[in-house]
C-alpha positions in Angstrom: 1.7 -30.3 56.7 0.2 -30.8 53.3 -1.5 -27.8 51.8 -3.9 -30.2 50.1 -5.4 -31.2 53.5 -4.8 -28.4 55.9 -6.1 -25.2 54.0 -9.9 -25.3 54.0 -10.1 -23.0 51.0 -7.7 -25.0 48.9 -9.5 -28.2 49.9 -12.8 -26.7 48.7 -11.3 -25.5 45.4 -10.0 -29.0 44.8 -12.7 -31.0 46.4 -13.1 -33.6 43.6 -9.3 -33.8 42.9 -6.5 -31.8 41.4 -5.8 -31.6 37.6 -2.6 -33.2 36.5 -2.0 -30.5 34.0 -3.9 -27.6 32.5 -5.2 -29.7 29.5 -6.2 -32.9 31.4 -8.8 -33.3 34.1 -11.5 -31.2 32.5 -14.3 -33.0 34.1 -12.7 -32.8 37.5 -12.2 -29.0 37.1 -15.8 -28.6 36.0 -17.1 -30.4 39.1 -14.9 -28.3 41.3 -16.1 -25.2 39.6 -19.8 -25.9 40.1 -19.2 -26.7 43.8 -17.1 -23.5 44.3 -19.6 -21.2 42.5 -22.6 -22.6 44.3 -20.8 -22.3 47.6 -19.7 -18.7 46.9 -23.3 -17.6 46.1 -25.2 -19.4 48.8 -27.6 -17.2 50.6 -28.4 -15.1 47.6 -32.0 -14.8 46.6 -33.2 -15.7 43.1 -33.4 -12.0 42.1 -29.9 -11.4 43.4 -28.5 -14.4 41.5 -30.1 -13.1 38.3 -28.6 -9.7 38.8 -25.2 -11.1 39.6 -25.2 -13.3 36.5 -26.4 -10.4 34.4 -23.4 -8.3 35.7 -21.0 -11.1 34.9 -22.4 -11.4 31.4 -22.2 -7.7 30.8 -18.6 -7.4 31.9 -17.5 -10.8 30.6 -19.8 -12.0 27.7 -17.6 -15.1 27.1 -17.9 -16.4 30.7 -18.5 -20.2 31.2 -20.3 -19.3 34.4 -24.0 -20.2 34.2 -27.0 -19.0 36.3 -27.8 -22.6 37.2 -24.5 -23.3 38.9 -24.6 -20.1 40.9 -27.8 -21.1 42.5 -27.2 -24.8 43.0 -26.0 -24.8 46.6 -29.1 -26.3 48.2 -28.9 -29.4 46.1 -25.3 -30.2 46.9 -24.7 -28.7 50.4 -24.8 -32.0 52.4 -22.6 -33.8 50.0 -20.0 -30.9 49.9 -19.9 -30.6 53.7 -19.3 -34.3 54.0 -16.6 -34.5 51.4 -14.8 -31.4 52.8 -14.9 -32.9 56.3 -13.5 -36.2 55.0 -10.7 -34.6 52.9 -9.4 -32.6 55.9 -9.9 -35.6 58.3 -7.4 -37.5 56.1 -4.6 -35.2 57.0 -1.8 -36.5 59.3 -2.1 -33.4 61.4 -5.7 -34.3 62.2 -4.9 -37.9 62.9 -2.1 -37.0 65.4 -4.5 -34.8 67.2 -2.7 -31.5 66.4 -5.3 -30.3 63.9 -8.9 -29.4 64.5 -11.4 -29.5 61.7 -12.2 -25.8 61.0 -15.4 -26.5 59.1 -16.2 -25.3 55.6 -15.2 -21.7 55.0 -17.5 -18.7 55.2 -18.3 -17.6 51.6 -18.3 -13.9 52.9 -14.7 -14.2 54.2 -11.5 -13.6 52.1 -10.1 -16.7 50.4 -6.7 -17.1 51.9 -3.9 -19.6 51.0 -0.8 -18.1 52.5 2.8 -18.9 53.7 2.9 -22.4 52.5 5.1 -24.7 50.4 3.1 -25.9 47.5 5.6 -28.3 46.0 4.8 -27.6 42.4 1.0 -28.0 42.7 -1.4 -27.0 39.8 -4.4 -25.0 41.0 -7.2 -25.2 38.5 -9.7 -22.3 39.0 -11.1 -22.1 35.5 -14.6 -20.6 35.5 -14.5 -19.9 39.2 -16.4 -16.9 40.5 -14.6 -15.1 43.4 -17.0 -12.8 45.2 -14.5 -12.0 47.9 -10.9 -11.1 48.0 -8.5 -13.9 46.8 -5.2 -13.9 48.7 -2.4 -16.3 47.6 0.7 -14.9 49.2 3.9 -16.1 50.6 3.7 -19.3 48.6 6.9 -21.3 48.0 8.1 -23.9 45.5 6.2 -23.1 42.3 2.5 -22.9 42.4 1.1 -23.3 38.9 -2.4 -21.8 38.2 -4.8 -22.5 35.3 -7.5 -19.9 35.2 -9.6 -19.8 32.1 -12.8 -17.7 32.2 -12.5 -16.9 35.9 -14.2 -13.9 37.4 -12.7 -11.9 40.2 -15.3 -9.5 41.7 -13.0 -8.2 44.5 -9.3 -7.6 45.0 -6.7 -10.3 44.0 -3.5 -10.5 46.0 -0.8 -12.9 44.7 2.2 -11.1 46.3 5.6 -12.4 47.4 5.1 -15.9 45.9 6.9 -18.4 43.7 5.0 -19.4 40.7 5.4 -22.2 38.1 3.4 -21.9 34.9 0.6 -19.4 35.0 -2.2 -19.4 32.5 -4.8 -16.7 32.9 -7.0 -16.5 29.9 -10.4 -14.8 29.2 -10.6 -13.6 32.9 -12.2 -10.5 34.4 -10.6 -8.6 37.4 -13.1 -6.2 38.8 -11.0 -5.1 41.8 -7.4 -4.2 42.3 -4.9 -6.9 41.5 -1.4 -7.4 42.7 1.3 -9.9 41.6 4.1 -7.8 43.2 7.4 -9.1 44.6 6.8 -12.5 43.0 9.0 -14.8 41.0 7.5 -16.4 37.8 9.9 -19.3 37.3 8.1 -20.7 34.2 6.0 -19.3 31.4 3.5 -16.7 32.5 0.6 -16.0 30.1 -2.1 -13.4 30.7 -4.2 -13.6 27.7 -7.5 -11.7 26.8 -8.0 -10.3 30.3 -9.6 -7.2 31.6 -8.2 -5.4 34.7 -10.9 -2.9 35.6 -8.8 -1.3 38.3 -5.1 -1.0 39.1 -2.8 -4.0 38.6 0.8 -4.3 39.9 3.7 -6.5 39.0 6.1 -4.3 40.9 9.6 -5.7 41.6 8.6 -9.1 40.2 10.9 -11.3 38.1 9.9 -13.2 35.0 12.4 -16.0 34.4 10.9 -17.2 31.1 8.5 -16.0 28.5 5.7 -13.6 29.7 2.8 -12.9 27.5 0.2 -10.2 27.9 -1.8 -10.4 24.7 -5.2 -8.7 24.0 -5.4 -7.5 27.6 -7.2 -4.3 28.7 -5.6 -2.4 31.6 -8.4 0.1 32.4 -6.3 1.8 35.1 -2.7 1.9 36.1 -0.5 -1.1 35.1 2.6 -1.1 37.3 5.7 -3.1 36.4 8.1 -0.9 38.3 11.5 -2.4 38.9 10.5 -5.6 37.2 13.1 -8.0 35.6 12.2 -9.7 32.4 14.8 -12.4 31.7 12.8 -14.1 28.9 10.9 -12.6 26.1 8.2 -10.1 27.0 5.2 -9.8 24.7 2.5 -7.2 25.2 0.8 -7.5 21.8 -2.6 -5.9 21.0 -3.1 -4.8 24.6 -4.7 -1.5 25.7 -3.2 0.6 28.5 -6.0 3.1 29.1 -4.4 4.9 32.0 -0.7 4.5 32.9 1.8 1.9 31.9 4.6 2.2 34.3 7.9 0.4 33.7 10.3 2.7 35.6 13.6 1.0 36.5 12.6 -2.2 34.8 15.2 -4.4 33.1 14.4 -6.3 29.8 17.1 -8.8 29.1 15.5 -10.3 26.0 13.3 -9.1 23.1 10.3 -7.0 23.9 7.1 -6.7 21.8 4.5 -3.9 22.3 3.2 -4.4 18.8 -0.4 -3.3 18.2 -0.8 -1.8 21.6 -2.8 1.3 22.6 -1.5 3.7 25.1 -3.9 6.3 26.5 -7.6 6.9 26.2 -9.3 9.6 24.1 -12.2 9.7 26.5 -10.2 10.4 29.7 -9.3 13.8 30.9 -6.0 12.9 32.6 -4.4 9.8 31.1 -0.9 8.9 32.3 2.2 7.9 30.3 4.0 4.9 29.1 6.7 5.5 31.6 10.0 4.0 30.7 12.3 6.2 32.8 15.5 4.5 33.7 14.4 1.3 32.1 17.0 -0.9 30.4 16.6 -2.7 27.1 19.3 -5.2 26.2 17.7 -6.6 23.1 15.5 -5.1 20.3 12.0 -3.7 21.1 9.1 -3.1 18.8 6.1 -0.9 18.9 4.9 -1.7 15.4 1.3 -0.6 14.8 1.0 0.8 18.4 -0.9 4.0 19.1 -0.1 6.7 21.6 -3.4 8.6 21.9 -2.6 11.3 24.5 1.1 11.6 25.4 4.5 10.6 24.4 6.4 7.9 26.3 8.7 9.1 29.1 12.3 8.0 28.3 14.5 10.1 30.7 17.4 8.0 31.7 16.3 4.9 29.7 18.9 2.7 28.1 17.4 2.3 24.7 18.3 -0.7 22.5 20.3 -0.6 19.3 17.2 -1.7 17.4 13.8 -0.1 17.9 10.7 -0.1 15.7 7.7 2.2 15.7 5.0 2.9 13.2 5.2 6.4 11.8 1.8 7.9 11.2 -0.3 10.8 12.4 -2.9 8.3 13.7 -0.2 6.6 15.8 1.1 9.6 17.6 -0.7 12.5 19.4 -0.7 16.0 18.0 -2.0 17.1 21.4 -0.4 17.0 24.8 -2.7 17.3 27.7 -5.6 18.1 25.5 -4.0 20.7 23.2 -2.8 20.7 19.6 0.9 20.8 18.9 0.1 23.7 16.5 -2.2 25.5 18.9 -0.3 28.6 20.1 -2.9 29.7 22.6 -2.4 29.1 26.3 0.9 27.4 25.7 2.2 28.6 29.1 -0.5 26.5 30.9 0.8 23.2 29.5 4.5 24.1 29.4 5.6 21.1 31.5 3.7 18.7 29.2 5.1 20.2 26.1 8.6 20.0 27.5 8.2 16.3 28.3 6.9 15.7 24.8 9.9 17.6 23.4 12.3 15.5 25.4 10.7 12.3 24.3 10.8 13.2 20.6 14.4 14.3 20.9 15.5 10.9 22.4 13.5 8.9 19.8 15.1 11.1 17.1 18.6 10.4 18.3 17.8 6.6 18.7 16.7 6.4 15.1 19.6 8.5 13.9 22.0 5.8 15.4 20.1 3.1 13.6 20.4 5.0 10.3 16.6 5.3 9.7 16.2 8.9 8.2 12.5 8.7 7.8 11.8 7.8 11.4 14.4 10.3 12.6 12.8 13.2 10.7 9.4 12.2 11.9 10.4 12.7 15.5 12.4 15.8 14.5 9.3 17.4 13.1 7.4 16.6 16.3 10.2 17.9 18.4 10.3 21.2 16.5 6.5 21.6 16.7 6.6 21.3 20.5 9.7 23.5 20.8 7.8 26.2 19.0 5.6 26.4 22.1 8.3 26.9 24.6 9.8 30.3 25.5 8.9 33.9 24.6 7.6 34.7 21.1 10.9 35.9 19.8 12.4 32.5 20.6 9.5 30.6 19.1 9.2 32.7 15.9 12.0 31.0 13.9 10.5 27.5 14.6 7.0 28.7 13.7 8.3 30.1 10.4 10.3 27.0 9.7 7.2 24.8 10.2 4.9 27.0 8.3 7.1 27.3 5.2 8.4 23.7 4.9 7.0 21.5 7.6 10.5 21.6 9.2 12.3 20.6 6.0 10.1 17.7 5.1 7.5 19.1 2.7 8.0 19.4 -1.0 4.5 20.6 -1.6 4.6 23.7 0.6 7.8 25.3 -0.9 6.5 24.6 -4.4 3.2 26.2 -3.7 4.7 29.2 -2.0 7.1 29.6 -4.9 4.2 29.6 -7.3 2.3 32.1 -5.3 5.4 34.4 -5.1 5.9 34.1 -8.8 2.3 34.8 -9.7 1.9 37.7 -7.2 5.0 39.5 -8.3 4.3 38.8 -12.0 1.0 40.6 -11.7 2.7 43.7 -10.2 5.4 43.7 -12.9 2.9 43.4 -15.7 0.8 46.3 -14.3 3.8 48.6 -13.6 6.1 47.9 -16.5 4.4 46.2 -19.4 0.8 47.2 -19.2 0.2 47.4 -23.0 -3.3 46.3 -23.9 -3.4 48.0 -27.4 -3.9 44.6 -29.0 -4.4 41.0 -28.0 -0.8 40.2 -29.1 0.7 43.0 -27.1 -1.3 42.0 -24.0 0.0 38.4 -24.3 3.5 39.8 -24.8 3.2 41.9 -21.7 2.1 38.9 -19.6 4.8 36.7 -20.9 7.5 39.3 -20.3 6.2 39.9 -16.7 6.2 36.1 -16.1 9.7 35.8 -17.4 11.0 38.7 -15.2 9.3 37.2 -12.1 10.9 33.9 -12.8 14.3 35.5 -13.4 14.1 37.2 -10.0 13.4 34.0 -8.2 16.1 32.0 -10.0 18.7 34.8 -10.1 21.5 32.3 -9.8 20.8 31.4 -13.5 21.9 34.8 -14.6 18.7 35.5 -16.5 17.9 38.7 -14.7 21.2 40.5 -15.5 21.3 39.2 -19.1 17.8 40.0 -20.2 16.3 42.5 -17.8 19.3 44.5 -16.5 18.5 47.7 -18.2 14.8 47.5 -17.4 15.5 47.0 -13.7 18.0 49.9 -13.6 15.4 52.3 -15.1 12.5 51.0 -13.1 10.9 52.8 -10.1 12.7 52.1 -6.8 9.6 50.3 -5.5 9.9 47.8 -8.3 13.7 47.4 -7.5 12.9 46.7 -3.8 10.2 44.2 -4.8 12.6 42.5 -7.2 15.3 42.2 -4.5 12.8 41.0 -1.9 11.5 38.4 -4.3 15.0 37.1 -4.9 15.6 36.7 -1.2 12.3 35.0 -0.5 12.9 32.8 -3.6 16.3 31.7 -2.3 14.7 30.8 1.1 11.9 28.8 -0.5 14.3 27.0 -2.8 16.5 26.1 0.2 13.5 24.6 1.9 12.5 22.8 -1.3 16.0 21.3 -1.4 15.7 20.1 2.1 12.4 18.4 1.3 13.9 16.7 -1.8 17.0 15.7 0.1 14.8 14.0 2.8 12.5 12.4 0.4 15.1 10.9 -1.8 17.7 10.3 0.9 20.3 12.5 -0.8 22.9 12.4 2.0 
């Protein structure tokens, strides 16, 4: 039996005809939309219609749905009933006596088109308002859908179906949405959408290009076990809760450029979960921001080419609401810190293989900062000192400042203890210069200045001055070593 004639919901959605393609048949789709929206809202009072339209406008300011078409059922009811009856009467099933006219559907019941062969039909639902659950499941032979500006107030269930070309643009999904266990045989584009609740593409296969651009996933977005055979683009989209790609396989290039993962206003955001995912081609996260947590990468097969934007504004210094440098209550968040450490370690290794030292060291510093929060204090202390003195071998400014402080502090003590001669201005200047030179010679002992010019003075000095001199030399070597690490990293001296 033909789906065009036997399914009352499909007949109502295409009452004035079916579009030949998503660009043509605009007038037909507009007439179908007005009939559908008026039918869906029949029985509502004028006040209820105004409230409904205000809600739609609030959630979806660019909607093509007008208040007039929501309340136009009384003017078209007789015509729609007759057209619907005639359309279904034309079916061969009805003529043969095997099919009874079911009447026009109840607008309060779920919209169901299930377990049918669609033979490549194009369903145009642009601007449609669905006030009840939409259920398109078990459909075979490539159903294409063109949905621009549609509003789904309840759950959407498009499971276990075969789809041709999908074009969802500028739509709002107020309930849970599911496209799980489906096959997308042609291009699938989800553009400028809002999923207010959970959405699932679990165990679905994308045969060609799939595009999720400028889409807001307000709750969990599940792509578990998905297969992406064509290019996958998730550009400028926002994953406010969890983005779950566990066990997914990406066979072509993947783009997450400009995405946001997490939400600063939520207490318990989830992860970008890429555990056991497989990337066969390059993947990019350029200009993407991870607001709360680092991606989970355990068991993931990372590609030979990856790209991230390195910047403090792109990566969290906090895990589970706590700063990476906050040493208080570290035991409470130990599991989160360990996950962040593992993620940073894997990203560091990935960039090391690519030969990108700047990116490698960026994640090395994050890894060290989180490692400094794991274990007892005696284990954490070396990491804390390493970070405080040199930003884990990256900073040039910190060692230089500390060397200057060390030189000035010790110079003051040497001048006061050994050359405090203020009998004249000239002698005072000489004393300061001598103390400055002695302090410099202690820090840069490998130049030999200390033994050449200050050997006798140091032998005759008080033991406290001798200990201070030796201590200054040790600290000077340490700071010079850290300065060398910073210069090596900055100028790629490898």
